[in-house]
N, CA, C and O atoms as a Maestro MAE file, in Angstrom:
{
 s_m_m2io_version
 :::
 2.0.0
}

f_m_ct {
 s_m_title
 :::
 protein
 m_atom[324] {
  # First column is atom index #
  i_m_mmod_type
  r_m_x_coord
  r_m_y_coord
  r_m_z_coord
  i_m_residue_number
  s_m_chain_name
  s_m_pdb_residue_name
  s_m_pdb_atom_name
  i_m_atomic_number
  :::
  1 25 41.632 45.110 85.171 1 A "MET " " N  " 7
  2 3 40.962 45.752 86.272 1 A "MET " " CA " 6
  3 2 41.861 46.284 87.956 1 A "MET " " C  " 6
  4 15 42.803 45.768 88.558 1 A "MET " " O  " 8
  5 25 41.292 47.111 88.150 2 A "LEU " " N  " 7
  6 3 41.823 47.916 89.412 2 A "LEU " " CA " 6
  7 2 43.668 47.780 89.338 2 A "LEU " " C  " 6
  8 15 44.436 47.686 90.296 2 A "LEU " " O  " 8
  9 25 43.904 47.803 88.293 3 A "GLU " " N  " 7
  10 3 45.455 47.900 88.462 3 A "GLU " " CA " 6
  11 2 46.092 49.204 88.747 3 A "GLU " " C  " 6
  12 15 47.265 49.269 89.115 3 A "GLU " " O  " 8
  13 25 45.195 50.448 88.552 4 A "GLN " " N  " 7
  14 3 45.693 51.318 88.687 4 A "GLN " " CA " 6
  15 2 45.382 51.683 90.349 4 A "GLN " " C  " 6
  16 15 46.474 52.076 90.762 4 A "GLN " " O  " 8
  17 25 44.483 51.730 91.387 5 A "GLU " " N  " 7
  18 3 44.441 51.171 92.366 5 A "GLU " " CA " 6
  19 2 45.504 50.354 93.366 5 A "GLU " " C  " 6
  20 15 46.142 50.737 94.346 5 A "GLU " " O  " 8
  21 25 45.401 48.847 92.576 6 A "ILE " " N  " 7
  22 3 46.707 48.583 92.880 6 A "ILE " " CA " 6
  23 2 48.251 48.804 93.319 6 A "ILE " " C  " 6
  24 15 48.942 48.427 94.266 6 A "ILE " " O  " 8
  25 25 48.497 49.768 91.926 7 A "ALA " " N  " 7
  26 3 49.489 50.245 92.126 7 A "ALA " " CA " 6
  27 2 50.186 51.167 93.064 7 A "ALA " " C  " 6
  28 15 51.312 51.396 93.506 7 A "ALA " " O  " 8
  29 25 48.545 51.722 93.174 8 A "HIS " " N  " 7
  30 3 48.536 53.421 93.989 8 A "HIS " " CA " 6
  31 2 48.818 52.480 95.443 8 A "HIS " " C  " 6
  32 15 49.738 53.024 96.055 8 A "HIS " " O  " 8
  33 25 48.395 51.440 96.064 9 A "TYR " " N  " 7
  34 3 48.345 51.108 96.989 9 A "TYR " " CA " 6
  35 2 49.753 50.571 97.456 9 A "TYR " " C  " 6
  36 15 50.289 51.090 98.435 9 A "TYR " " O  " 8
  37 25 50.409 49.460 96.718 10 A "GLU " " N  " 7
  38 3 51.372 49.057 96.797 10 A "GLU " " CA " 6
  39 2 52.600 50.581 97.213 10 A "GLU " " C  " 6
  40 15 53.449 50.442 98.094 10 A "GLU " " O  " 8
  41 25 52.470 51.816 96.473 11 A "SER " " N  " 7
  42 3 52.923 52.897 96.404 11 A "SER " " CA " 6
  43 2 52.808 53.717 97.647 11 A "SER " " C  " 6
  44 15 53.561 54.674 97.827 11 A "SER " " O  " 8
  45 25 51.773 53.329 98.621 12 A "ILE " " N  " 7
  46 3 51.688 53.949 99.969 12 A "ILE " " CA " 6
  47 2 51.668 52.958 100.906 12 A "ILE " " C  " 6
  48 15 51.773 53.352 102.067 12 A "ILE " " O  " 8
  49 25 51.534 51.465 100.684 13 A "LYS " " N  " 7
  50 3 51.240 49.908 101.732 13 A "LYS " " CA " 6
  51 2 52.571 50.529 102.990 13 A "LYS " " C  " 6
  52 15 52.287 50.109 104.112 13 A "LYS " " O  " 8
  53 25 53.493 51.141 102.983 14 A "ASP " " N  " 7
  54 3 54.603 51.095 104.336 14 A "ASP " " CA " 6
  55 2 54.219 52.146 105.044 14 A "ASP " " C  " 6
  56 15 54.523 52.069 106.234 14 A "ASP " " O  " 8
  57 25 53.525 53.321 104.642 15 A "ASP " " N  " 7
  58 3 53.058 54.134 105.262 15 A "ASP " " CA " 6
  59 2 52.165 53.816 105.586 15 A "ASP " " C  " 6
  60 15 52.106 54.002 106.802 15 A "ASP " " O  " 8
  61 25 51.139 53.308 105.144 16 A "LEU " " N  " 7
  62 3 49.682 52.449 105.917 16 A "LEU " " CA " 6
  63 2 50.349 50.891 106.661 16 A "LEU " " C  " 6
  64 15 49.887 50.407 107.694 16 A "LEU " " O  " 8
  65 25 50.920 50.596 106.269 17 A "ILE " " N  " 7
  66 3 51.022 49.821 107.271 17 A "ILE " " CA " 6
  67 2 51.858 50.262 108.956 17 A "ILE " " C  " 6
  68 15 51.906 49.445 109.875 17 A "ILE " " O  " 8
  69 25 52.339 51.428 109.037 18 A "ARG " " N  " 7
  70 3 52.861 52.326 109.944 18 A "ARG " " CA " 6
  71 2 51.554 52.796 110.776 18 A "ARG " " C  " 6
  72 15 51.615 52.778 112.005 18 A "ARG " " O  " 8
  73 25 50.371 53.218 110.119 19 A "HIS " " N  " 7
  74 3 49.314 53.651 110.756 19 A "HIS " " CA " 6
  75 2 48.243 53.351 110.691 19 A "HIS " " C  " 6
  76 15 47.396 54.170 111.049 19 A "HIS " " O  " 8
  77 25 47.863 52.121 110.233 20 A "TYR " " N  " 7
  78 3 46.827 51.260 109.889 20 A "TYR " " CA " 6
  79 2 46.478 50.104 109.411 20 A "TYR " " C  " 6
  80 15 45.632 49.730 108.598 20 A "TYR " " O  " 8
  81 25 47.565 49.411 110.290 21 A "ASP " " N  " 7
  82 3 48.237 47.943 110.251 21 A "ASP " " CA " 6
  83 2 46.637 46.894 110.659 21 A "ASP " " C  " 6
  84 15 46.338 46.910 111.853 21 A "ASP " " O  " 8
  85 25 46.009 46.332 110.027 22 A "GLY " " N  " 7
  86 3 44.608 45.447 110.360 22 A "GLY " " CA " 6
  87 2 43.511 46.194 109.786 22 A "GLY " " C  " 6
  88 15 42.501 45.572 109.454 22 A "GLY " " O  " 8
  89 25 43.582 47.552 109.612 23 A "LYS " " N  " 7
  90 3 42.040 48.251 109.109 23 A "LYS " " CA " 6
  91 2 42.411 48.206 108.022 23 A "LYS " " C  " 6
  92 15 43.580 48.118 107.650 23 A "LYS " " O  " 8
  93 25 40.954 48.290 107.041 24 A "PHE " " N  " 7
  94 3 40.630 48.226 105.843 24 A "PHE " " CA " 6
  95 2 40.924 49.474 104.779 24 A "PHE " " C  " 6
  96 15 40.063 50.221 105.243 24 A "PHE " " O  " 8
  97 25 41.511 50.253 103.687 25 A "VAL " " N  " 7
  98 3 41.716 51.237 102.761 25 A "VAL " " CA " 6
  99 2 40.614 50.476 102.017 25 A "VAL " " C  " 6
  100 15 40.193 49.331 101.858 25 A "VAL " " O  " 8
  101 25 40.306 52.128 101.537 26 A "LEU " " N  " 7
  102 3 39.332 52.281 100.239 26 A "LEU " " CA " 6
  103 2 40.495 53.372 99.458 26 A "LEU " " C  " 6
  104 15 41.099 54.300 99.996 26 A "LEU " " O  " 8
  105 25 40.577 52.877 97.910 27 A "ILE " " N  " 7
  106 3 41.281 52.884 96.861 27 A "ILE " " CA " 6
  107 2 39.971 53.305 95.464 27 A "ILE " " C  " 6
  108 15 39.183 52.530 94.922 27 A "ILE " " O  " 8
  109 25 40.128 54.490 95.276 28 A "ILE " " N  " 7
  110 3 38.928 54.164 94.038 28 A "ILE " " CA " 6
  111 2 40.517 55.212 92.941 28 A "ILE " " C  " 6
  112 15 40.903 56.229 93.517 28 A "ILE " " O  " 8
  113 25 41.190 54.896 91.637 29 A "GLY " " N  " 7
  114 3 41.950 55.172 90.983 29 A "GLY " " CA " 6
  115 2 43.112 55.698 92.040 29 A "GLY " " C  " 6
  116 15 43.505 55.177 93.084 29 A "GLY " " O  " 8
  117 25 43.573 57.094 91.292 30 A "ASN " " N  " 7
  118 3 44.678 57.122 92.396 30 A "ASN " " CA " 6
  119 2 44.104 57.651 94.104 30 A "ASN " " C  " 6
  120 15 44.673 58.076 95.110 30 A "ASN " " O  " 8
  121 25 43.496 57.518 93.938 31 A "GLU " " N  " 7
  122 3 42.964 58.069 95.497 31 A "GLU " " CA " 6
  123 2 42.460 57.767 96.718 31 A "GLU " " C  " 6
  124 15 41.272 57.500 96.901 31 A "GLU " " O  " 8
  125 25 43.735 57.808 98.023 32 A "GLN " " N  " 7
  126 3 42.979 56.953 98.760 32 A "GLN " " CA " 6
  127 2 41.720 57.824 99.929 32 A "GLN " " C  " 6
  128 15 42.079 58.627 100.790 32 A "GLN " " O  " 8
  129 25 40.453 57.475 99.716 33 A "LEU " " N  " 7
  130 3 39.571 57.751 100.345 33 A "LEU " " CA " 6
  131 2 38.981 57.229 102.105 33 A "LEU " " C  " 6
  132 15 37.909 57.468 102.660 33 A "LEU " " O  " 8
  133 25 39.665 56.792 102.382 34 A "GLY " " N  " 7
  134 3 39.403 56.106 103.730 34 A "GLY " " CA " 6
  135 2 39.563 55.058 104.320 34 A "GLY " " C  " 6
  136 15 39.347 53.977 103.771 34 A "GLY " " O  " 8
  137 25 39.938 55.160 105.451 35 A "VAL " " N  " 7
  138 3 40.375 53.611 106.391 35 A "VAL " " CA " 6
  139 2 38.878 53.301 107.072 35 A "VAL " " C  " 6
  140 15 37.913 54.052 107.213 35 A "VAL " " O  " 8
  141 25 39.028 52.180 107.365 36 A "PHE " " N  " 7
  142 3 38.090 51.686 108.411 36 A "PHE " " CA " 6
  143 2 38.633 50.555 109.011 36 A "PHE " " C  " 6
  144 15 39.713 50.035 108.729 36 A "PHE " " O  " 8
  145 25 37.461 50.035 110.240 37 A "ASP " " N  " 7
  146 3 37.048 49.090 110.786 37 A "ASP " " CA " 6
  147 2 36.919 48.011 110.253 37 A "ASP " " C  " 6
  148 15 37.524 46.953 110.427 37 A "ASP " " O  " 8
  149 25 35.829 48.381 109.356 38 A "LYS " " N  " 7
  150 3 35.447 47.025 108.649 38 A "LYS " " CA " 6
  151 2 35.002 47.349 107.226 38 A "LYS " " C  " 6
  152 15 34.480 48.419 106.910 38 A "LYS " " O  " 8
  153 25 35.256 46.310 106.373 39 A "SER " " N  " 7
  154 3 35.365 46.256 104.580 39 A "SER " " CA " 6
  155 2 34.190 46.851 104.513 39 A "SER " " C  " 6
  156 15 34.306 47.943 103.957 39 A "SER " " O  " 8
  157 25 32.628 46.505 104.980 40 A "GLU " " N  " 7
  158 3 31.712 46.900 104.479 40 A "GLU " " CA " 6
  159 2 31.282 48.099 104.686 40 A "GLU " " C  " 6
  160 15 30.433 48.655 103.990 40 A "GLU " " O  " 8
  161 25 32.069 48.779 106.060 41 A "ASP " " N  " 7
  162 3 32.094 50.572 106.025 41 A "ASP " " CA " 6
  163 2 32.769 50.878 104.796 41 A "ASP " " C  " 6
  164 15 32.260 51.699 104.033 41 A "ASP " " O  " 8
  165 25 33.732 50.379 104.545 42 A "ALA " " N  " 7
  166 3 34.516 51.073 103.450 42 A "ALA " " CA " 6
  167 2 33.987 51.134 101.798 42 A "ALA " " C  " 6
  168 15 34.217 51.803 100.791 42 A "ALA " " O  " 8
  169 25 32.945 49.735 102.310 43 A "TYR " " N  " 7
  170 3 31.830 49.606 100.431 43 A "TYR " " CA " 6
  171 2 31.157 51.273 100.502 43 A "TYR " " C  " 6
  172 15 31.276 52.225 99.731 43 A "TYR " " O  " 8
  173 25 30.604 51.144 101.472 44 A "LYS " " N  " 7
  174 3 29.058 51.918 102.092 44 A "LYS " " CA " 6
  175 2 30.060 53.377 101.423 44 A "LYS " " C  " 6
  176 15 29.657 53.904 100.385 44 A "LYS " " O  " 8
  177 25 31.372 53.935 102.135 45 A "ARG " " N  " 7
  178 3 31.348 54.685 102.100 45 A "ARG " " CA " 6
  179 2 32.088 55.321 100.086 45 A "ARG " " C  " 6
  180 15 32.152 56.426 99.547 45 A "ARG " " O  " 8
  181 25 32.333 54.431 99.803 46 A "GLY " " N  " 7
  182 3 32.712 53.892 98.696 46 A "GLY " " CA " 6
  183 2 31.324 54.404 97.549 46 A "GLY " " C  " 6
  184 15 31.372 55.450 96.901 46 A "GLY " " O  " 8
  185 25 30.354 53.587 97.507 47 A "ILE " " N  " 7
  186 3 29.021 53.711 97.068 47 A "ILE " " CA " 6
  187 2 28.360 55.346 97.035 47 A "ILE " " C  " 6
  188 15 27.817 56.004 96.147 47 A "ILE " " O  " 8
  189 25 28.668 55.590 98.314 48 A "GLU " " N  " 7
  190 3 28.389 57.137 98.487 48 A "GLU " " CA " 6
  191 2 29.373 58.150 98.256 48 A "GLU " " C  " 6
  192 15 29.062 59.309 98.527 48 A "GLU " " O  " 8
  193 25 30.546 57.892 97.784 49 A "LEU " " N  " 7
  194 3 31.358 58.830 97.390 49 A "LEU " " CA " 6
  195 2 31.316 59.096 95.487 49 A "LEU " " C  " 6
  196 15 31.431 60.217 94.990 49 A "LEU " " O  " 8
  197 25 31.096 57.578 94.515 50 A "ARG " " N  " 7
  198 3 31.518 57.769 93.849 50 A "ARG " " CA " 6
  199 2 30.504 56.914 92.735 50 A "ARG " " C  " 6
  200 15 30.567 56.835 91.508 50 A "ARG " " O  " 8
  201 25 29.548 56.317 93.726 51 A "GLY " " N  " 7
  202 3 28.486 55.245 92.889 51 A "GLY " " CA " 6
  203 2 29.456 53.673 92.462 51 A "GLY " " C  " 6
  204 15 30.612 53.293 92.644 51 A "GLY " " O  " 8
  205 25 28.404 53.197 91.915 52 A "ASN " " N  " 7
  206 3 29.395 51.593 91.582 52 A "ASN " " CA " 6
  207 2 29.837 51.770 90.667 52 A "ASN " " C  " 6
  208 15 29.389 51.766 89.521 52 A "ASN " " O  " 8
  209 25 31.158 52.021 91.228 53 A "VAL " " N  " 7
  210 3 32.435 51.982 90.220 53 A "VAL " " CA " 6
  211 2 33.278 51.100 90.704 53 A "VAL " " C  " 6
  212 15 33.246 50.715 91.873 53 A "VAL " " O  " 8
  213 25 34.188 50.669 89.750 54 A "PRO " " N  " 7
  214 3 35.707 49.633 91.030 54 A "PRO " " CA " 6
  215 2 36.470 50.132 91.647 54 A "PRO " " C  " 6
  216 15 37.377 50.838 91.207 54 A "PRO " " O  " 8
  217 25 36.216 49.814 93.023 55 A "MET " " N  " 7
  218 3 36.998 50.145 93.804 55 A "MET " " CA " 6
  219 2 37.885 48.926 94.571 55 A "MET " " C  " 6
  220 15 37.417 47.788 94.606 55 A "MET " " O  " 8
  221 25 38.687 49.115 94.945 56 A "LEU " " N  " 7
  222 3 39.635 48.478 95.899 56 A "LEU " " CA " 6
  223 2 39.484 48.334 97.466 56 A "LEU " " C  " 6
  224 15 39.573 49.276 98.254 56 A "LEU " " O  " 8
  225 25 39.300 47.338 97.721 57 A "ILE " " N  " 7
  226 3 39.114 47.212 99.617 57 A "ILE " " CA " 6
  227 2 39.682 46.436 100.036 57 A "ILE " " C  " 6
  228 15 39.091 45.356 100.017 57 A "ILE " " O  " 8
  229 25 41.579 46.409 100.867 58 A "ARG " " N  " 7
  230 3 41.901 46.293 101.193 58 A "ARG " " CA " 6
  231 2 42.127 45.993 102.349 58 A "ARG " " C  " 6
  232 15 41.943 47.021 103.000 58 A "ARG " " O  " 8
  233 25 42.559 44.804 103.313 59 A "GLN " " N  " 7
  234 3 43.165 45.059 104.651 59 A "GLN " " CA " 6
  235 2 44.499 45.363 104.601 59 A "GLN " " C  " 6
  236 15 45.213 45.005 103.665 59 A "GLN " " O  " 8
  237 25 44.876 45.978 105.510 60 A "VAL " " N  " 7
  238 3 46.144 46.214 105.578 60 A "VAL " " CA " 6
  239 2 46.906 45.747 106.273 60 A "VAL " " C  " 6
  240 15 46.797 45.879 107.492 60 A "VAL " " O  " 8
  241 25 48.067 44.949 105.618 61 A "ARG " " N  " 7
  242 3 48.847 44.034 106.983 61 A "ARG " " CA " 6
  243 2 50.128 43.963 106.261 61 A "ARG " " C  " 6
  244 15 50.393 44.010 105.060 61 A "ARG " " O  " 8
  245 25 51.004 43.811 107.541 62 A "GLN " " N  " 7
  246 3 52.371 43.583 107.059 62 A "GLN " " CA " 6
  247 2 52.729 42.378 106.108 62 A "GLN " " C  " 6
  248 15 53.495 42.458 105.148 62 A "GLN " " O  " 8
  249 25 51.973 41.109 106.574 63 A "HIS " " N  " 7
  250 3 52.510 40.141 105.827 63 A "HIS " " CA " 6
  251 2 51.277 39.423 105.618 63 A "HIS " " C  " 6
  252 15 50.620 38.970 106.555 63 A "HIS " " O  " 8
  253 25 50.913 39.300 104.263 64 A "GLU " " N  " 7
  254 3 49.862 39.113 103.336 64 A "GLU " " CA " 6
  255 2 49.832 37.525 103.546 64 A "GLU " " C  " 6
  256 15 50.901 36.914 103.565 64 A "GLU " " O  " 8
  257 25 48.640 36.868 103.702 65 A "PRO " " N  " 7
  258 3 48.096 35.405 104.283 65 A "PRO " " CA " 6
  259 2 48.630 34.792 102.876 65 A "PRO " " C  " 6
  260 15 48.997 35.413 101.878 65 A "PRO " " O  " 8
  261 25 48.581 33.741 103.038 66 A "VAL " " N  " 7
  262 3 48.677 32.836 101.674 66 A "VAL " " CA " 6
  263 2 47.783 32.114 101.890 66 A "VAL " " C  " 6
  264 15 47.349 31.756 102.986 66 A "VAL " " O  " 8
  265 25 47.259 31.704 100.341 67 A "GLU " " N  " 7
  266 3 45.964 31.100 100.301 67 A "GLU " " CA " 6
  267 2 45.759 29.975 99.673 67 A "GLU " " C  " 6
  268 15 46.487 29.995 98.681 67 A "GLU " " O  " 8
  269 25 45.238 29.129 99.709 68 A "MET " " N  " 7
  270 3 45.884 27.518 99.271 68 A "MET " " CA " 6
  271 2 44.150 27.472 98.371 68 A "MET " " C  " 6
  272 15 43.088 27.804 98.897 68 A "MET " " O  " 8
  273 25 44.298 27.062 97.209 69 A "ILE " " N  " 7
  274 3 43.407 26.565 97.108 69 A "ILE " " CA " 6
  275 2 43.514 24.799 97.119 69 A "ILE " " C  " 6
  276 15 44.695 24.664 96.800 69 A "ILE " " O  " 8
  277 25 43.129 23.808 97.246 70 A "PRO " " N  " 7
  278 3 43.014 22.481 97.704 70 A "PRO " " CA " 6
  279 2 43.082 22.107 95.973 70 A "PRO " " C  " 6
  280 15 44.149 21.895 95.397 70 A "PRO " " O  " 8
  281 25 42.244 22.088 95.550 71 A "ALA " " N  " 7
  282 3 42.037 21.683 93.895 71 A "ALA " " CA " 6
  283 2 42.835 21.573 93.257 71 A "ALA " " C  " 6
  284 15 43.149 20.575 92.607 71 A "ALA " " O  " 8
  285 25 43.540 23.001 93.331 72 A "MET " " N  " 7
  286 3 44.999 23.350 92.483 72 A "MET " " CA " 6
  287 2 46.567 22.871 93.034 72 A "MET " " C  " 6
  288 15 47.626 22.987 92.418 72 A "MET " " O  " 8
  289 25 46.300 22.181 94.675 73 A "VAL " " N  " 7
  290 3 47.639 22.077 95.120 73 A "VAL " " CA " 6
  291 2 47.406 20.300 94.871 73 A "VAL " " C  " 6
  292 15 48.341 19.505 94.777 73 A "VAL " " O  " 8
  293 25 46.399 20.052 94.821 74 A "LEU " " N  " 7
  294 3 46.395 18.357 94.610 74 A "LEU " " CA " 6
  295 2 45.911 18.116 93.157 74 A "LEU " " C  " 6
  296 15 45.317 17.059 92.941 74 A "LEU " " O  " 8
  297 25 46.100 18.970 92.163 75 A "GLY " " N  " 7
  298 3 45.875 18.896 90.751 75 A "GLY " " CA " 6
  299 2 44.916 18.301 90.349 75 A "GLY " " C  " 6
  300 15 45.030 17.568 89.367 75 A "GLY " " O  " 8
  301 25 43.833 18.442 90.935 76 A "LEU " " N  " 7
  302 3 42.219 18.115 90.141 76 A "LEU " " CA " 6
  303 2 41.143 18.771 89.948 76 A "LEU " " C  " 6
  304 15 39.974 18.419 90.109 76 A "LEU " " O  " 8
  305 25 41.938 20.543 89.303 77 A "ILE " " N  " 7
  306 3 41.728 20.968 88.386 77 A "ILE " " CA " 6
  307 2 41.523 20.748 87.210 77 A "ILE " " C  " 6
  308 15 40.570 21.260 86.624 77 A "ILE " " O  " 8
  309 25 42.587 19.743 86.488 78 A "ASN " " N  " 7
  310 3 42.378 19.506 85.310 78 A "ASN " " CA " 6
  311 2 42.173 17.365 85.464 78 A "ASN " " C  " 6
  312 15 42.503 16.527 84.625 78 A "ASN " " O  " 8
  313 25 41.705 17.204 86.471 79 A "ALA " " N  " 7
  314 3 40.974 16.226 86.763 79 A "ALA " " CA " 6
  315 2 39.774 15.611 85.654 79 A "ALA " " C  " 6
  316 15 38.653 16.119 85.677 79 A "ALA " " O  " 8
  317 25 40.069 14.556 84.748 80 A "HIS " " N  " 7
  318 3 39.251 14.126 84.031 80 A "HIS " " CA " 6
  319 2 38.421 12.600 84.392 80 A "HIS " " C  " 6
  320 15 38.686 11.419 84.165 80 A "HIS " " O  " 8
  321 25 37.237 13.356 85.105 81 A "VAL " " N  " 7
  322 3 36.045 12.465 85.670 81 A "VAL " " CA " 6
  323 2 35.895 11.204 84.280 81 A "VAL " " C  " 6
  324 15 35.050 10.311 84.345 81 A "VAL " " O  " 8
  :::
 }
 m_bond[323] {
  # First column is bond index #
  i_m_from
  i_m_to
  i_m_order
  :::
  1 1 2 1
  2 2 3 1
  3 3 4 2
  4 3 5 1
  5 5 6 1
  6 6 7 1
  7 7 8 2
  8 7 9 1
  9 9 10 1
  10 10 11 1
  11 11 12 2
  12 11 13 1
  13 13 14 1
  14 14 15 1
  15 15 16 2
  16 15 17 1
  17 17 18 1
  18 18 19 1
  19 19 20 2
  20 19 21 1
  21 21 22 1
  22 22 23 1
  23 23 24 2
  24 23 25 1
  25 25 26 1
  26 26 27 1
  27 27 28 2
  28 27 29 1
  29 29 30 1
  30 30 31 1
  31 31 32 2
  32 31 33 1
  33 33 34 1
  34 34 35 1
  35 35 36 2
  36 35 37 1
  37 37 38 1
  38 38 39 1
  39 39 40 2
  40 39 41 1
  41 41 42 1
  42 42 43 1
  43 43 44 2
  44 43 45 1
  45 45 46 1
  46 46 47 1
  47 47 48 2
  48 47 49 1
  49 49 50 1
  50 50 51 1
  51 51 52 2
  52 51 53 1
  53 53 54 1
  54 54 55 1
  55 55 56 2
  56 55 57 1
  57 57 58 1
  58 58 59 1
  59 59 60 2
  60 59 61 1
  61 61 62 1
  62 62 63 1
  63 63 64 2
  64 63 65 1
  65 65 66 1
  66 66 67 1
  67 67 68 2
  68 67 69 1
  69 69 70 1
  70 70 71 1
  71 71 72 2
  72 71 73 1
  73 73 74 1
  74 74 75 1
  75 75 76 2
  76 75 77 1
  77 77 78 1
  78 78 79 1
  79 79 80 2
  80 79 81 1
  81 81 82 1
  82 82 83 1
  83 83 84 2
  84 83 85 1
  85 85 86 1
  86 86 87 1
  87 87 88 2
  88 87 89 1
  89 89 90 1
  90 90 91 1
  91 91 92 2
  92 91 93 1
  93 93 94 1
  94 94 95 1
  95 95 96 2
  96 95 97 1
  97 97 98 1
  98 98 99 1
  99 99 100 2
  100 99 101 1
  101 101 102 1
  102 102 103 1
  103 103 104 2
  104 103 105 1
  105 105 106 1
  106 106 107 1
  107 107 108 2
  108 107 109 1
  109 109 110 1
  110 110 111 1
  111 111 112 2
  112 111 113 1
  113 113 114 1
  114 114 115 1
  115 115 116 2
  116 115 117 1
  117 117 118 1
  118 118 119 1
  119 119 120 2
  120 119 121 1
  121 121 122 1
  122 122 123 1
  123 123 124 2
  124 123 125 1
  125 125 126 1
  126 126 127 1
  127 127 128 2
  128 127 129 1
  129 129 130 1
  130 130 131 1
  131 131 132 2
  132 131 133 1
  133 133 134 1
  134 134 135 1
  135 135 136 2
  136 135 137 1
  137 137 138 1
  138 138 139 1
  139 139 140 2
  140 139 141 1
  141 141 142 1
  142 142 143 1
  143 143 144 2
  144 143 145 1
  145 145 146 1
  146 146 147 1
  147 147 148 2
  148 147 149 1
  149 149 150 1
  150 150 151 1
  151 151 152 2
  152 151 153 1
  153 153 154 1
  154 154 155 1
  155 155 156 2
  156 155 157 1
  157 157 158 1
  158 158 159 1
  159 159 160 2
  160 159 161 1
  161 161 162 1
  162 162 163 1
  163 163 164 2
  164 163 165 1
  165 165 166 1
  166 166 167 1
  167 167 168 2
  168 167 169 1
  169 169 170 1
  170 170 171 1
  171 171 172 2
  172 171 173 1
  173 173 174 1
  174 174 175 1
  175 175 176 2
  176 175 177 1
  177 177 178 1
  178 178 179 1
  179 179 180 2
  180 179 181 1
  181 181 182 1
  182 182 183 1
  183 183 184 2
  184 183 185 1
  185 185 186 1
  186 186 187 1
  187 187 188 2
  188 187 189 1
  189 189 190 1
  190 190 191 1
  191 191 192 2
  192 191 193 1
  193 193 194 1
  194 194 195 1
  195 195 196 2
  196 195 197 1
  197 197 198 1
  198 198 199 1
  199 199 200 2
  200 199 201 1
  201 201 202 1
  202 202 203 1
  203 203 204 2
  204 203 205 1
  205 205 206 1
  206 206 207 1
  207 207 208 2
  208 207 209 1
  209 209 210 1
  210 210 211 1
  211 211 212 2
  212 211 213 1
  213 213 214 1
  214 214 215 1
  215 215 216 2
  216 215 217 1
  217 217 218 1
  218 218 219 1
  219 219 220 2
  220 219 221 1
  221 221 222 1
  222 222 223 1
  223 223 224 2
  224 223 225 1
  225 225 226 1
  226 226 227 1
  227 227 228 2
  228 227 229 1
  229 229 230 1
  230 230 231 1
  231 231 232 2
  232 231 233 1
  233 233 234 1
  234 234 235 1
  235 235 236 2
  236 235 237 1
  237 237 238 1
  238 238 239 1
  239 239 240 2
  240 239 241 1
  241 241 242 1
  242 242 243 1
  243 243 244 2
  244 243 245 1
  245 245 246 1
  246 246 247 1
  247 247 248 2
  248 247 249 1
  249 249 250 1
  250 250 251 1
  251 251 252 2
  252 251 253 1
  253 253 254 1
  254 254 255 1
  255 255 256 2
  256 255 257 1
  257 257 258 1
  258 258 259 1
  259 259 260 2
  260 259 261 1
  261 261 262 1
  262 262 263 1
  263 263 264 2
  264 263 265 1
  265 265 266 1
  266 266 267 1
  267 267 268 2
  268 267 269 1
  269 269 270 1
  270 270 271 1
  271 271 272 2
  272 271 273 1
  273 273 274 1
  274 274 275 1
  275 275 276 2
  276 275 277 1
  277 277 278 1
  278 278 279 1
  279 279 280 2
  280 279 281 1
  281 281 282 1
  282 282 283 1
  283 283 284 2
  284 283 285 1
  285 285 286 1
  286 286 287 1
  287 287 288 2
  288 287 289 1
  289 289 290 1
  290 290 291 1
  291 291 292 2
  292 291 293 1
  293 293 294 1
  294 294 295 1
  295 295 296 2
  296 295 297 1
  297 297 298 1
  298 298 299 1
  299 299 300 2
  300 299 301 1
  301 301 302 1
  302 302 303 1
  303 303 304 2
  304 303 305 1
  305 305 306 1
  306 306 307 1
  307 307 308 2
  308 307 309 1
  309 309 310 1
  310 310 311 1
  311 311 312 2
  312 311 313 1
  313 313 314 1
  314 314 315 1
  315 315 316 2
  316 315 317 1
  317 317 318 1
  318 318 319 1
  319 319 320 2
  320 319 321 1
  321 321 322 1
  322 322 323 1
  323 323 324 2
  :::
 }
}
């Protein structure tokens, strides 16, 4: 799910970073439907335009944050209690 939206984001990422770093982009299918200050505004606009369909709302960032899930890092996901 969202493969098409992610591929489209990656294809326009450099341009988005140049113009909208830190903002939120709304993509449905291969179409960029707007750039917003808040993710909530992007979601509302997506619902207004297309209804309740899969949509990509992503913050435009030069450097993607690395997320760590402690249970996975510490090997606790497979822990037997």
